[in-house]
C-alpha angles and dihedrals in degrees: 000000000000111000116221128208135177121232112244088228085080093077099086090047093052087054089049089050091056089049091053089050093052092048090049090051094050090046090055090046091056089062101031131054095217121093087191093064090046092050092050092049091047093051093043094050093044091048092049093049093044091048091054092045092055089046093048093048093048114131113190122196113257136195119211121220113270092225103111092208094055123110115204134204115270093212143021116254142069128319099248099177142357108202136179112213144141116265104196103174111055110002091030093200144083107293144190113224120204111198122200122195114208117205122205090265098054125100103262100201111116123219133196112264093207139016114260147090110320118208126184108227097186147261116293121202119222144124131322103231118158107276096231087068115096093227090062089077092068105022108041129088110269150159115243121211128180117204112190114198134184093260104021145355135241130209111204125196119191101201128204122221131195092275101037114102099200147331123234135202110194108193120082115303095204103055142022116269133193114256130180125221107276095017116141111258105165150315141257118210125223109350123337149149132252123204122196118190123196133176105265091223093059105050145051113208116226101183133072137208112289095027116138112230138182125215116257093003113059116078111229099175147336134238111261095229107079099348117200142192122269114262 
């Protein structure tokens, strides 16, 4: 049975939910003479927002495929684009980019697509276009992470949209750390986009646009040298 946990980052949002409930109750009292109605509205609004925050910050346990050649999705959501392009700054080669769009109802915990050394490259300011738009990949605010594995590397961009409050990378920001495929590496809050760049020569993509994926579970591709079947 899958074990569910709630991220501790939810606590400020639960407090904000209660505050919204209180404000809603006071607004109702301003137009109604009954404190009873105002109280019911306050409780109802607070409960609704709290329930959503608990749902949004859910963090289910996941088990990555045992196939060592498998590459997994770094986020839950829908494959929004699969693009071939040149990445000249970090990977410095022709790449394939797999973009995953996260709705407000997807799990927002991010996981490592491959095993390797994960290095935080920094936060990059930019625009706040909707993340289902193609231009958000290059123009929006984002965190940039480089994971260097034994057989390939993966550049991960956690991209901020107009609703997203922030993106978070949990491992050490000052040095590279070992991560295993499917391991939790961060979180994006309130609707976002995750882009994964791989050297084109190293991988074979196994998903298509419109596919639903789950972080750490769904195989999005295989390494070209000694491809295997999904387990």
